[in-house]
Steps between C-alpha positions, in 0.01 A plus 500: 500500500221668701537847646253679739529830695340579836490873588447571866486140601257407778614365833391157384737506204783625723428210748510256209827638381651487839412135541622397144822692452825295529667823630350692785726801443225719385321468841752739632432751225122535412569786267317393196149580375481280190568124437579360159464127478674309217452118454671284254782245455784516735757615241253791401477597865884531539500721178196703610655567836821608342311737257273648785788570734723656220237729361294621794523587872319188619576190717419158373421198702423137412149386603447141629225298340385167388497447124533166332599663173819630670405869466628741754405850594672817605372813675620840386449758778543873474300819427250499215721656239806278583299176491331606177839582348636164605211298376499688159860433459447135567230482238710697256807285546309164476325624171840573351656167592549197280477171659828297466438129517 
């Protein structure tokens, strides 16, 4: 899983998000100043979304992309503290998980 954070995203980043989000709901509410990007397996993105939304005041959206390895990405939007909290909780939870196969 890869995790990145963009504080005060540029207009170009916002345009890219607007063109790649499955949901356009955030277009009506541009009240975010930080973007957290999390990329991984689909099952990980469901779990990461659940963790982020349950542990911080953020909105999570799926990001469209082309990846032959079947990876997907989510965007975690909110203020700096909330996005940091969400991403830190995702990292913490995944470090503690044991893979069941």
